[in-house]
Structures are given as structure tokens and as C-alpha cells.
C-alpha positions as CSV (number, residue, x, y, z in Angstrom):
1,M,0.2,-0.2,0.1
2,D,1.0,3.5,-0.6
3,T,2.1,5.5,2.6
4,I,-0.8,8.0,3.4
5,V,-0.7,11.3,5.3
6,A,-3.5,13.6,6.3
7,Q,-4.2,16.4,9.0
8,A,-6.0,14.4,12.0
9,T,-7.6,17.5,13.3
10,S,-9.9,20.2,12.0
11,R,-8.8,22.7,9.6
12,G,-8.6,26.3,10.8
13,V,-6.8,28.2,13.6
14,A,-6.3,26.4,16.8
15,G,-3.7,25.7,19.6
16,I,-2.8,22.2,18.2
17,G,-2.9,20.6,14.8
18,V,-2.1,16.9,14.3
19,I,-0.4,15.5,11.0
20,R,-0.8,11.5,10.9
21,V,1.4,9.3,8.6
22,S,0.9,5.7,8.0
23,G,2.5,3.3,5.9
24,S,6.0,1.6,4.8
25,D,7.8,4.9,4.2
26,T,6.9,6.4,7.7
27,R,10.4,5.6,9.2
28,Q,11.9,7.5,6.1
29,V,9.5,10.4,7.0
30,M,10.5,10.2,10.6
31,L,14.4,10.6,9.7
32,S,13.6,13.2,7.1
33,I,11.2,15.5,9.4
34,L,12.6,14.7,12.7
35,G,16.4,14.1,11.8
36,R,16.3,11.2,14.1
37,K,14.8,7.8,15.0
38,L,12.3,7.9,17.9
39,L,11.6,5.3,20.9
40,P,8.5,3.5,20.0
41,R,5.3,5.2,21.8
42,Y,7.1,8.0,23.7
43,A,6.2,11.5,23.2
44,T,9.4,13.6,22.3
45,L,9.7,17.4,21.7
46,L,11.7,18.3,18.7
47,P,12.1,20.5,15.8
48,F,10.1,19.5,12.4
49,Y,12.2,20.3,9.2
50,N,11.4,20.7,5.6
51,K,13.5,18.9,2.6
52,Q,15.9,21.9,2.7
53,H,16.4,21.2,6.7
54,V,14.9,24.4,7.7
55,T,12.7,24.5,10.7
56,I,8.9,24.5,9.9
57,D,7.8,24.1,13.5
58,Q,8.8,22.6,16.9
59,G,6.2,20.2,18.4
60,I,5.5,16.5,19.9
61,A,6.1,13.7,17.7
62,I,5.2,10.0,18.6
63,F,6.0,6.8,16.7
64,Y,3.8,3.6,16.9
65,P,5.6,0.8,15.0
66,A,3.9,-2.1,13.3
67,P,1.7,-4.0,14.3
68,H,1.2,-1.9,17.7
69,S,-0.7,1.0,16.0
70,F,-4.0,2.3,15.2
71,T,-3.8,1.1,11.5
72,G,-1.5,-2.0,12.0
73,E,1.2,-0.1,10.2
74,D,4.0,1.8,11.1
75,V,2.4,5.5,12.3
76,L,3.9,8.8,13.0
77,E,1.8,11.4,14.6
78,L,3.3,15.1,14.6
79,Q,1.7,17.4,17.1
80,A,2.5,21.1,15.7
81,H,0.8,24.4,16.4
82,G,-2.7,24.5,14.8
83,G,-2.0,27.4,12.1
84,S,-3.7,26.3,8.6
85,I,-0.5,27.5,6.8
86,L,1.9,25.9,9.1
87,L,0.1,22.5,8.8
88,D,0.0,22.8,5.0
89,N,3.7,23.3,5.1
90,L,4.1,20.3,7.2
91,L,2.1,18.1,5.0
92,Q,3.9,19.1,1.9
93,A,7.2,18.3,3.6
94,V,6.1,15.0,4.4
95,R,4.9,14.3,1.0
96,Q,8.2,15.5,-0.5
97,V,10.1,12.7,1.4
98,A,9.1,9.9,-1.2
99,S,7.1,9.8,-4.4
100,S,4.8,6.8,-2.9
101,I,3.6,9.2,-0.3
102,R,0.1,10.8,-0.8
103,L,-2.9,12.4,0.7
104,A,-5.2,9.9,2.6
105,H,-8.8,9.3,1.2
106,P,-11.6,9.9,3.5
107,G,-11.6,7.3,6.3
108,E,-8.6,5.6,4.9
109,F,-6.9,5.0,8.2
110,S,-9.9,3.5,9.7
111,E,-10.3,1.5,6.5
112,R,-6.6,0.1,6.9
113,A,-7.2,-0.8,10.6
114,F,-10.2,-2.9,9.3
115,L,-8.4,-4.5,6.7
116,N,-5.3,-5.4,9.0
117,G,-7.4,-6.9,11.7
118,K,-7.3,-4.2,14.4
119,L,-11.0,-3.7,14.5
120,D,-13.8,-5.2,12.6
121,L,-16.3,-3.2,10.4
122,A,-18.8,-2.5,13.3
123,Q,-16.2,-1.1,15.4
124,A,-14.6,1.0,12.4
125,E,-18.3,2.6,11.9
126,A,-18.5,3.4,15.7
127,I,-15.4,5.8,15.2
128,S,-17.4,7.9,12.7
129,D,-20.5,7.5,14.9
130,L,-18.6,8.8,18.0
131,I,-17.2,11.9,16.1
132,H,-20.6,12.7,15.0
133,A,-22.6,11.8,18.1
134,S,-25.5,14.5,18.9
135,S,-26.3,13.3,22.2
136,E,-24.4,12.3,25.6
137,Q,-26.3,9.0,25.1
138,A,-25.2,8.5,21.6
139,A,-21.6,9.1,22.3
140,M,-21.8,6.6,25.1
141,F,-23.3,3.9,23.2
142,A,-20.8,4.6,20.2
143,V,-17.9,4.1,22.6
144,Q,-19.5,0.7,23.6
145,S,-19.9,-0.4,20.1
146,L,-16.1,0.7,19.5
147,Q,-15.3,-1.6,22.4
148,G,-16.9,-4.3,20.6
149,R,-20.3,-5.0,22.6
150,F,-22.1,-4.8,19.1
151,S,-19.9,-6.9,17.6
152,E,-19.6,-9.5,20.5
153,R,-23.5,-9.8,20.3
154,I,-23.1,-10.6,16.5
155,H,-20.4,-13.1,17.4
156,Q,-22.8,-15.0,19.6
157,L,-25.5,-15.3,17.2
158,V,-22.9,-16.4,14.7
159,A,-21.6,-19.0,17.1
160,L,-25.1,-20.5,17.8
161,L,-25.8,-20.5,13.9
162,S,-22.2,-22.2,13.5
163,E,-23.1,-24.9,16.2
164,L,-26.4,-25.6,14.6
165,R,-25.1,-25.8,11.1
166,V,-22.6,-28.1,12.2
167,H,-25.1,-30.6,13.9
168,V,-27.5,-30.4,10.4
169,E,-24.3,-31.1,8.4
170,A,-23.3,-34.1,10.7
171,M,-26.8,-35.6,10.4
172,L,-26.8,-35.1,6.5
173,D,-23.3,-37.0,6.4
174,F,-25.4,-39.9,8.1
175,A,-28.7,-39.3,6.6
176,E,-29.0,-43.1,5.8
177,D,-28.7,-44.0,9.6
178,I,-31.9,-44.0,11.8
179,I,-32.0,-40.6,13.3
180,D,-33.0,-39.9,17.0
181,P,-36.1,-38.2,17.1
182,L,-34.8,-36.2,20.2
183,A,-32.1,-34.8,17.9
184,L,-34.9,-33.5,15.9
185,D,-36.6,-31.8,18.7
186,K,-33.3,-30.2,19.6
187,I,-33.0,-28.5,16.3
188,E,-36.4,-26.8,16.6
189,K,-35.5,-25.7,20.2
190,K,-32.3,-24.2,18.8
191,L,-34.0,-22.3,16.0
192,L,-36.6,-21.0,18.6
193,D,-33.5,-19.8,20.7
194,L,-31.8,-18.3,17.8
195,E,-34.9,-16.4,16.9
196,Q,-35.3,-15.0,20.2
197,Q,-31.7,-14.1,20.5
198,C,-31.9,-12.2,17.0
199,K,-35.1,-10.4,17.9
200,K,-33.3,-9.0,21.2
201,V,-30.4,-7.9,19.3
202,I,-32.7,-6.2,16.8
203,Q,-34.6,-4.3,19.6
204,Q,-31.2,-3.2,21.1
205,A,-29.7,-2.1,17.4
206,S,-33.1,-0.3,16.7
207,Q,-32.6,2.1,19.8
208,G,-29.1,2.6,18.8
209,A,-30.1,3.4,15.3
210,L,-32.6,5.9,16.6
211,L,-30.0,7.7,18.7
212,R,-27.8,8.0,15.6
213,E,-30.0,8.8,12.6
214,G,-33.0,10.4,14.8
215,M,-36.4,11.5,13.6
216,K,-37.4,13.8,10.9
217,I,-40.9,15.7,11.7
218,V,-42.9,18.0,9.2
219,L,-45.0,20.6,10.4
220,L,-47.8,21.0,7.9
221,G,-51.0,23.0,7.9
222,A,-52.6,26.2,6.5
223,P,-51.0,29.6,7.2
224,N,-51.3,30.9,10.7
225,V,-52.2,27.8,12.3
226,G,-49.3,28.1,14.6
227,K,-46.8,25.9,12.8
228,S,-43.7,28.4,13.6
229,S,-45.0,28.5,17.3
230,L,-45.0,25.0,17.8
231,L,-41.3,24.9,16.3
232,N,-40.1,27.6,18.8
233,N,-41.8,25.7,21.6
234,L,-40.1,22.5,20.8
235,A,-36.9,24.0,20.6
236,G,-37.0,26.3,23.4
237,K,-36.1,29.4,21.5
238,D,-37.1,31.7,18.7
239,C,-36.1,29.8,15.5
240,A,-38.9,31.3,13.4
241,I,-40.5,34.4,13.1
242,V,-44.2,34.5,14.6
243,T,-46.7,37.1,13.7
244,E,-50.2,37.4,13.4
245,H,-49.9,37.9,9.6
246,P,-50.5,34.5,7.8
247,G,-47.5,33.5,5.3
248,T,-44.6,34.4,7.3
249,T,-42.8,31.3,6.7
250,R,-42.2,31.2,3.0
251,D,-39.2,28.6,2.6
252,I,-38.5,25.5,5.0
253,V,-37.1,26.2,8.4
254,Q,-35.3,23.5,10.1
255,E,-34.3,23.1,13.8
256,T,-32.7,19.8,15.7
257,I,-34.0,19.2,19.2
258,Q,-33.3,16.2,21.5
259,I,-36.1,14.0,23.2
260,D,-34.3,11.9,25.7
261,G,-31.3,11.9,23.6
262,M,-32.9,10.8,20.5
263,P,-32.3,13.6,17.8
264,V,-35.2,15.0,16.3
265,Y,-35.1,17.4,13.2
266,I,-38.2,19.5,12.8
267,L,-39.1,21.0,9.4
268,D,-41.4,24.2,9.6
269,T,-43.0,24.4,6.3
270,A,-44.9,27.1,4.2
271,G,-48.5,27.5,5.1
272,V,-50.4,25.4,2.5
273,H,-53.2,26.9,0.6
274,I,-54.4,28.1,-3.1
275,T,-52.3,31.0,-3.9
276,Q,-50.8,32.7,-7.0
277,D,-47.8,34.1,-5.1
278,K,-44.8,32.7,-6.8
279,I,-42.5,32.6,-3.5
280,E,-45.4,30.7,-1.8
281,C,-45.9,28.2,-4.7
282,L,-42.2,27.3,-4.4
283,G,-42.5,26.9,-0.5
284,I,-45.4,24.4,-1.1
285,V,-43.4,22.6,-3.7
286,R,-40.6,22.1,-1.0
287,T,-43.0,21.1,1.5
288,R,-44.2,18.0,-1.0
289,L,-40.6,17.0,-0.9
290,A,-40.2,17.2,2.7
291,L,-43.0,15.0,3.4
292,K,-41.8,12.1,1.3
293,Q,-38.9,12.3,3.7
294,A,-40.7,12.4,6.9
295,D,-41.0,9.9,9.7
296,R,-43.9,11.7,11.2
297,I,-46.2,14.5,9.8
298,L,-47.8,16.8,12.3
299,L,-51.0,18.1,10.5
300,M,-51.8,21.3,12.3
301,V,-55.2,22.9,12.5
302,D,-56.9,25.7,14.5
303,A,-59.0,24.6,17.6
304,N,-61.3,27.2,16.6
305,V,-62.2,25.7,13.1
306,V,-62.3,22.1,14.7
307,Y,-64.7,23.0,17.2
308,N,-67.1,25.0,15.1
309,C,-67.7,21.7,12.7
310,M,-66.8,18.6,15.1
311,I,-67.5,19.6,18.9
312,L,-69.7,16.8,19.5
313,P,-67.3,14.0,18.1
314,L,-64.5,15.7,20.1
315,L,-66.4,15.7,23.4
316,N,-67.7,12.2,22.9
317,D,-64.3,11.1,22.1
318,E,-64.9,9.6,18.6
319,P,-62.1,9.6,15.9
320,I,-61.5,12.4,13.6
321,D,-61.5,12.0,9.8
322,T,-58.3,13.4,8.8
323,K,-59.5,13.9,5.4
324,L,-61.4,16.9,6.5
325,F,-58.4,18.8,7.2
326,W,-55.8,17.0,4.7
327,P,-54.9,20.4,2.4
328,E,-56.1,19.6,-1.1
329,S,-53.8,22.2,-2.6
330,L,-50.9,19.8,-1.9
331,D,-52.2,17.5,-4.8
332,L,-51.0,14.5,-2.9
333,P,-52.8,11.6,-2.0
334,L,-53.9,11.3,1.8
335,E,-53.6,7.4,1.7
336,D,-49.7,7.8,0.9
337,Y,-49.3,9.7,4.3
338,K,-52.0,8.6,6.6
339,D,-49.8,5.9,8.5
340,K,-47.6,8.6,9.7
341,L,-49.9,11.3,10.2
342,T,-50.8,12.9,13.5
343,L,-53.7,15.9,13.8
344,I,-52.3,18.7,15.9
345,I,-55.4,20.8,17.3
346,N,-53.5,23.7,18.2
347,K,-54.8,27.1,19.9
348,I,-56.9,25.2,22.7
349,D,-55.9,28.2,24.9
350,L,-58.9,30.3,22.8
351,I,-61.7,27.7,23.6
352,D,-63.9,26.9,26.5
353,N,-63.2,23.3,26.8
354,H,-59.4,23.1,26.7
355,E,-59.3,21.2,30.3
356,T,-61.3,18.4,28.6
357,C,-58.9,18.4,25.9
358,L,-55.9,17.9,28.1
359,A,-57.6,15.2,29.9
360,L,-58.1,13.3,26.4
361,N,-54.6,13.9,25.6
362,Q,-53.4,12.3,28.9
363,A,-55.7,9.3,28.3
364,E,-54.8,8.6,24.8
365,H,-51.6,10.2,23.8
366,I,-49.7,7.0,23.1
367,H,-52.3,5.5,20.6
368,S,-54.2,8.5,19.1
369,N,-53.9,10.3,16.0
370,R,-54.8,13.6,17.3
371,L,-53.3,15.6,20.0
372,F,-54.7,19.1,21.7
373,V,-51.8,21.7,22.3
374,S,-51.5,25.3,22.6
375,A,-48.0,26.1,21.0
376,K,-48.1,29.6,22.4
377,D,-48.7,28.5,26.1
378,G,-47.2,25.1,26.1
379,L,-50.0,23.2,26.8
380,G,-49.8,19.5,25.7
381,I,-46.2,19.7,24.5
382,D,-45.0,17.1,27.2
383,V,-47.6,14.8,25.8
384,L,-46.5,15.5,22.2
385,R,-43.0,14.6,23.1
386,V,-44.1,11.4,24.5
387,H,-46.2,10.7,21.5
388,L,-43.3,11.2,19.1
389,K,-40.9,8.6,20.9
390,H,-43.7,6.1,20.7
391,C,-44.3,6.8,17.0
392,M,-40.4,5.8,16.5
393,G,-40.7,2.9,19.1
394,F,-38.0,4.9,21.0
395,D,-38.2,3.4,24.6
396,T,-35.6,5.2,27.2
397,S,-36.4,2.2,29.7
398,S,-34.9,-0.5,27.4
399,L,-31.5,1.7,26.8
400,E,-29.6,-0.8,29.1
401,G,-27.2,-2.8,27.0
402,T,-27.8,-0.6,23.6
403,F,-25.3,0.0,21.4
404,M,-24.8,2.2,18.3
405,A,-26.1,0.7,15.0
406,R,-26.9,1.7,11.4
407,R,-29.9,1.1,8.8
408,R,-27.4,-1.3,7.2
409,H,-27.0,-3.3,10.5
410,L,-30.8,-3.4,11.0
411,D,-31.3,-4.7,7.6
412,A,-28.8,-7.4,7.8
413,L,-30.0,-8.4,11.2
414,E,-33.6,-8.5,9.8
415,R,-32.4,-10.8,6.9
416,A,-31.0,-13.2,9.3
417,Q,-34.0,-13.4,11.4
418,S,-36.1,-13.9,8.3
419,C,-34.1,-16.8,7.4
420,I,-34.1,-18.3,10.8
421,I,-37.9,-17.9,10.9
422,T,-38.1,-19.4,7.6
423,A,-35.8,-22.2,8.5
424,R,-37.8,-23.2,11.6
425,E,-41.4,-23.0,9.6
426,S,-39.7,-25.3,7.0
427,W,-38.2,-27.5,9.4
428,R,-41.7,-27.9,11.2
429,A,-43.4,-28.8,7.5
430,S,-40.8,-31.1,6.2
431,E,-37.9,-31.8,8.4
432,A,-35.6,-31.4,5.2
433,L,-32.0,-31.0,6.3
434,E,-30.7,-29.9,3.1
435,L,-33.0,-27.0,3.0
436,L,-32.2,-26.3,6.6
437,A,-28.5,-25.9,6.1
438,S,-29.0,-23.7,3.3
439,T,-31.2,-21.3,5.0
440,L,-28.9,-21.2,7.9
441,Q,-26.0,-20.4,5.8
442,E,-27.8,-17.4,4.5
443,A,-28.3,-16.3,7.9
444,Q,-24.7,-16.3,8.9
445,L,-23.7,-14.7,5.6
446,A,-26.0,-11.7,6.5
447,L,-24.6,-11.5,9.8
448,G,-21.0,-11.6,8.4
449,E,-21.7,-8.3,6.6
450,I,-22.2,-6.6,9.9
451,T,-18.6,-7.3,11.4
452,G,-17.2,-7.3,7.9
453,V,-16.4,-11.1,7.5
454,V,-18.7,-10.9,4.4
455,R,-17.6,-7.6,2.6
456,S,-17.5,-6.2,-0.9
457,D,-15.2,-3.4,-2.0
458,D,-18.4,-1.2,-2.9
459,L,-19.7,-1.5,0.5
460,L,-16.3,-0.6,2.0
461,G,-15.9,2.4,-0.2
462,K,-19.3,3.8,0.7
463,I,-18.9,3.1,4.4
464,F,-15.4,4.7,4.7
465,S,-16.1,7.6,2.4
466,E,-18.4,9.3,5.0
467,F,-15.5,9.4,7.7
468,C,-13.3,12.3,8.2
469,I,-10.0,12.7,6.2
470,G,-7.9,12.0,9.1
471,K,-9.5,8.9,10.4
């Protein structure tokens, strides 16, 4: 492999900037830049020189000989002062040492660590998740994944699968002999145990994925129903302009909040109505695009409007037909969005029966498709937060043992679980050993994609391209 070099700290003015070198030319770089050899893993203060032996800076240098380094190769870290020009000069000096030294690609240091067996693919991804963690919980669970907790759970599943596959293959080798009925029952019990274990890992990984990826909410409704007020209330600050005049919001305003550590991306959209205003029309077009990407849509309506036409159904706790409030000017079918729609009846502070509305909130906020709030006064907002967590399946009481996970991990786990369920059902129906062996192998291959035992260059390229340059 080429020797690679990159700045491992963020660009810009800082107290310290770190340059990282990895590869077979690292020792040559050490002699050229530092003028001497270093003791392994000892921090040494000394000057850094360019090709003409002119001092660039003075800082700390640490040498990590292979294989006892992050990448598994010879690694040199140069800790210089954090000026952009200075670090660029140091990068240039390193590259001039040998023609085989080049700038690292995004994530290439972590990729080499994976390829050299220093960590598996799930641990490598956890590095990026730790760097980009948006909450204390997300950072904690990313550390646990980096330390191997997620990989350990996957290895446990693979071990159970391997044990069962060995048992099945042995039975295939002696298919002509009489098979003990107790051995057949044992297979079904092991399949059931595998299915339950896989389900538990999926539940833990799902919580980790929510902490990493979060939830995207779109606020939808006619002008002046209180969308911007709700955004400001949820965010705890004035993110959007709020006035009594309709049509204040012309473009999408986005804000990120946290609900018990889960990141929530709130998109406040332009008021949807029939208009000839070109700017408002463009805003409505963007609203359509946002709806297609939303995990949850909060369709906001004015409580006065609702009560004028539906006071009896509301007080009798009857379901509300959301078709009555779905904006026709969107030109989008309600059926495509109904499953992720919550009707938010706002401005209950302006009606006489708002105590009744709040009581209904408390009674049914988990399963209802409607909630009553006052975005201005904060009434019902706490219930809305709980409702949003429930919609995403986020359960803070089950975070014990959670680890950071990604959508691709969940896809692989769900494929493995599907194979195990298919194996158990087909085994009950036919007790066909060949089919069972094949299905179990598919499940094991799916799990192997998580840790990188089974991988493709395309997958690696996609994963590591999302990393920082110096990682």
C-alpha cells in the first residue's frame, strides 16, 4: 500500500494541529522530518524540518511501530501548532520525502485498521458515529460499539448458528442411519432460541439506530395555524418569525432538538393554501418534497375551526376524519401519508373546553392520531414529546445494553432473522435437512456483513467515504 498522510484535526486556527502518517515509508518520514529515530510510543519534543532542513515548527512527535498501532502499520503523529499555513507546509514536507506518499482518502486510516485486523467493520463505523454523536447517550453507546459490545453480540449469534449448522451437516453425512427423534426436537429448540436471541439484538440495535439517525418531523398546515410557534416551543428558542399575519414562513425552517437523547429534526414548512404568489408556490413545492422524507407529519389545525364543525365528536371521544383537514392544494393523496400522520389541534387556550382536551391527551396520547396543544402557552407539549417517542419506537427504559447501530446493520439483522424464521417454519413442515442447512448459511452470511467477515469493495468504499479525512 501507499504511505498516506493527512491532518487528523479540524482545519482552521487552533492551539494544536495533528498530522498523521501511516505506511511503509513512515520511518523514512521520521528521519527526514525529525532528523532522528524515536523510541516507540514515547512523546518527544523536537523541531520539524522541511526538505531543505529549514525548521517548520517545533512540536511533539510519537512513533507507533507496526503492528502495535491504530492502522497496524508504522504510524507517525506530529503535533504542531494549529495554524493552517503551518500545517499545510508540514503536509507538503512529508509528501516530498518519497513519491509513494500521498494524501489519505476519507476514512482511509480506519479502513486500513479494519483490513489489518485491528478492528472489525462495526467497530470502524463506531469511530465515525462517536465523532458525529449528537447527544451524550449517542456518544456513550458509540464508545460501547467501538469497544466491541455490538460485535460481541453478533459473534454470539454467529456461534449459535455455526453450532447448529455443524449439527445439521453431521446429520446429513449420516442421513442413511436412523435419526434420533430427540435430535430433531433439539434442532427446533435451537432454532427458536436463535430467533429469540436475534429479536433481542434487533431491539437493541433499533434503539441505537434511533439515537444515531433520529427522527424527521414535518409541520404541515394552512397559514397561521401555529406551525412556527410549535417549532419555537419544541426548540425552546425563537427559531422562526411568528406574527399574526399569515404567510410569514415562505421557505422551510429546520431545527434540531433532542427528546431523551434522540435527535429530532423539525421542518417548519410554508403554509399550504391556494395561492398565485410565486414565492409561496415554491415553498409549497418544497413542502411536498419534505413530506416524502418525513418519519412523522404533524398536520396542524386551528382548534376554533375544528370545534365549530366537530364539537360533539370531540367531546364524545370519537375518531376524527383527517380527510377534512388534509390540504387539497398539496395535490398529494392522503392514503400515502396516513400511517405517519398525527392531527395537532392547536390554540386550545382560545376555547372554553381546553381542560377536557388536555384530559383526552393524557388518556390516549400513545395510540391516538390526534393531540390537543397550545403552542403559545405550552399546553400539551410534554404529551406530544411522549407521542413522538412512541411513534418511532424509542424506549428510554430499554436503553440498558444498547449499542450504536446503523440502518445497514438493521437490514442485515432482519434478513438473518427472516432466514431463521423461514428455517424453523420449513423444518416443522418437512424436516428437510438440506433446506435447513442452506437457509442457516444465508442467515450467517447476512450477519457476517455487519462485522465485515462477508464484504464487498463497494460496501467498504461507501462506508469509509463518510469518515473524516484524518480518520
